[in-house]
C-alpha positions as CSV (number, residue, x, y, z in Angstrom):
1,G,6.8,-16.3,27.3
2,D,6.4,-18.7,30.2
3,V,8.2,-18.3,33.5
4,E,9.5,-21.2,35.5
5,L,8.8,-20.6,39.2
6,F,11.1,-21.6,42.0
7,L,11.8,-20.8,45.6
8,I,15.0,-19.9,47.3
9,G,15.5,-20.7,51.0
10,G,13.1,-22.2,53.4
11,S,13.3,-25.4,55.4
12,G,11.5,-28.7,55.6
13,T,10.4,-31.2,53.1
14,G,6.9,-29.9,52.5
15,A,5.6,-29.8,48.9
16,V,5.7,-26.4,47.1
17,S,2.6,-25.1,45.3
18,Y,1.9,-21.9,43.4
19,D,-1.4,-20.1,43.3
20,V,-2.5,-17.2,41.0
21,Q,-4.5,-14.6,42.9
22,L,-7.9,-14.4,41.2
23,G,-8.7,-10.7,41.7
24,T,-5.6,-9.4,40.0
25,N,-5.3,-11.8,37.0
26,T,-5.7,-9.5,34.0
27,A,-3.2,-11.6,31.9
28,G,-5.1,-14.9,32.1
29,C,-2.3,-16.5,34.1
30,A,-2.2,-20.2,35.1
31,V,0.5,-22.4,36.7
32,T,1.1,-25.9,35.5
33,D,3.9,-28.0,36.9
34,G,5.6,-24.9,38.3
35,V,5.5,-23.0,35.0
36,L,3.5,-19.7,34.9
37,S,2.0,-18.8,31.6
38,A,-0.3,-16.0,30.4
39,T,-2.8,-15.9,27.5
40,K,-2.7,-12.1,27.0
41,N,-1.2,-8.8,28.0
42,G,-1.6,-7.8,31.6
43,S,-0.4,-8.9,35.0
44,C,-1.0,-11.4,37.7
45,E,0.1,-12.1,41.2
46,V,1.4,-15.4,42.4
47,V,1.8,-16.8,46.0
48,A,4.0,-19.8,46.8
49,T,3.0,-22.1,49.6
50,K,5.3,-24.7,51.2
51,A,3.3,-27.4,52.9
52,Q,3.8,-28.4,56.6
53,S,6.3,-31.1,57.2
54,T,7.3,-33.1,60.4
55,N,9.3,-30.2,61.9
56,Y,8.1,-27.1,60.1
57,N,4.7,-25.3,59.8
58,L,3.1,-24.3,56.5
59,A,4.7,-21.2,55.0
60,T,3.4,-18.7,52.5
61,S,5.5,-16.3,50.4
62,A,5.0,-12.7,49.8
63,V,3.0,-11.9,46.7
64,A,5.1,-11.7,43.5
65,T,3.7,-9.7,40.5
66,F,4.4,-10.7,36.9
67,T,3.6,-8.4,33.9
68,F,3.2,-9.8,30.4
69,T,3.4,-7.9,27.1
70,K,2.2,-9.0,23.7
71,Q,4.8,-10.1,21.3
72,T,5.6,-8.1,18.2
73,Q,4.7,-9.7,14.9
74,T,5.5,-8.6,11.4
75,V,3.5,-8.6,8.2
76,T,5.3,-9.7,5.1
77,I,3.8,-9.1,1.7
78,T,5.0,-12.1,-0.3
79,S,3.6,-11.2,-3.7
80,A,5.6,-8.8,-5.9
81,A,3.8,-5.7,-7.2
82,P,2.7,-6.2,-10.8
83,S,5.2,-4.7,-13.3
84,M,2.6,-3.0,-15.5
85,P,-0.8,-2.8,-13.9
86,L,-3.5,-1.4,-16.2
87,P,-7.1,-0.3,-15.5
88,G,-9.4,-3.3,-15.8
89,Q,-6.8,-5.8,-14.5
90,S,-7.0,-7.6,-11.1
91,F,-4.1,-8.6,-8.9
92,Q,-3.9,-10.9,-5.9
93,I,-1.9,-9.5,-2.9
94,V,-0.7,-12.2,-0.5
95,A,0.6,-11.4,2.9
96,T,1.6,-13.5,5.9
97,A,1.9,-12.7,9.6
98,S,4.8,-14.0,11.8
99,G,2.3,-14.5,14.6
100,A,0.1,-16.7,12.3
101,T,-2.9,-14.3,12.9
102,T,-5.6,-13.5,10.4
103,I,-4.7,-10.9,7.6
104,S,-7.2,-8.4,6.4
105,Y,-6.8,-5.9,3.5
106,A,-7.8,-2.3,3.0
107,V,-7.3,0.3,0.2
108,T,-5.5,3.1,2.1
109,K,-4.7,5.3,-0.9
110,G,-6.6,5.4,-4.2
111,Q,-10.1,4.8,-2.8
112,A,-13.1,6.8,-4.0
113,I,-13.5,10.1,-2.2
114,A,-17.0,11.6,-1.9
115,E,-17.4,15.3,-2.6
116,T,-17.9,17.6,0.4
117,Q,-17.8,21.3,0.8
118,F,-14.1,21.1,1.4
119,V,-13.0,18.3,-1.0
120,S,-13.7,17.5,-4.6
121,A,-14.9,14.1,-5.5
122,S,-12.3,11.6,-6.8
123,A,-13.0,8.3,-8.5
124,A,-11.3,5.2,-7.1
125,V,-8.0,4.1,-8.5
126,C,-8.5,0.6,-7.2
127,Q,-10.9,-1.4,-5.0
128,L,-10.8,-4.7,-3.1
129,S,-12.9,-7.7,-4.0
130,Q,-15.8,-8.3,-1.7
131,S,-15.5,-12.1,-2.2
132,V,-11.7,-12.8,-2.6
133,S,-9.5,-11.6,0.3
134,G,-6.5,-9.6,-1.0
135,Q,-7.7,-9.3,-4.6
136,V,-7.5,-5.8,-5.9
137,T,-9.0,-4.5,-9.2
138,F,-7.5,-1.5,-10.9
139,L,-10.1,1.0,-12.1
140,R,-8.0,4.0,-13.5
141,S,-4.5,5.4,-13.6
142,G,-3.0,6.6,-10.3
143,E,-1.6,5.4,-7.1
144,C,-3.1,2.5,-5.2
145,E,-1.9,1.6,-1.7
146,V,-3.2,-1.6,-0.1
147,T,-2.5,-2.2,3.6
148,A,-2.4,-5.7,5.0
149,T,-3.2,-5.9,8.7
150,A,-2.5,-8.8,11.0
151,A,-5.1,-9.1,13.7
152,S,-4.0,-9.0,17.3
153,S,-4.4,-12.1,19.4
154,D,-3.9,-12.9,23.0
155,K,-0.2,-13.2,22.4
156,F,0.6,-10.9,19.5
157,A,0.0,-7.2,18.8
158,S,-1.5,-6.2,15.5
159,A,0.9,-5.2,12.7
160,T,0.6,-3.8,9.1
161,G,2.4,-4.0,5.8
162,K,1.8,-1.9,2.7
163,M,2.1,-2.3,-1.0
164,N,2.1,0.7,-3.3
165,I,1.1,0.2,-6.9
166,L,1.3,2.8,-9.7
167,V,-1.6,1.9,-12.0
168,G,-1.0,2.7,-15.7
169,Q,2.8,3.1,-15.2
170,L,5.7,0.7,-14.9
171,N,6.7,-0.1,-11.3
172,Q,10.3,-0.3,-10.2
173,F,11.6,-3.0,-7.9
174,I,14.3,-2.6,-5.2
175,T,15.4,-5.6,-3.2
176,F,17.8,-5.7,-0.2
177,D,19.9,-8.6,0.9
178,A,18.9,-10.1,4.2
179,L,20.7,-8.5,7.2
180,S,22.5,-10.9,9.6
181,D,21.3,-10.9,13.2
182,K,23.6,-8.8,15.4
């Protein structure tokens, strides 16, 4: 978050200004009206200057270092798993990110496996549409896992959520009441 800068001590009536040191600004810091903000993870150094006044000379503070860390975001899959998915059907997975970043989808279990000298070939259980984000098509019976990934941004770290679907079998649903903040 943002940091409101202030000085303690000093004399005189000179105006106070804050300057971000350019060579050490890995967090994309800027000061506006005494408030320090960063656009991404990293750190920056700030120096305060008190202008000269009638009885006092200009004064400069020691360097203060500020470190910023990306905020954690969560991915919530808002669509319930289909109750009886069968081969040949399609299903739309919908997910949201608390950081309002872009969501991408990937099949992380149930994808086709090419044969190697160590692994037998396996046909895909499901696959994602190339044209509709989050749309999965069931190809045969088995387990299909789709991972929704929220992209990282200057302020948020990436995050994932998963949906497991048993194709050709009935899925069970378990819900939990929301926990109160402690």
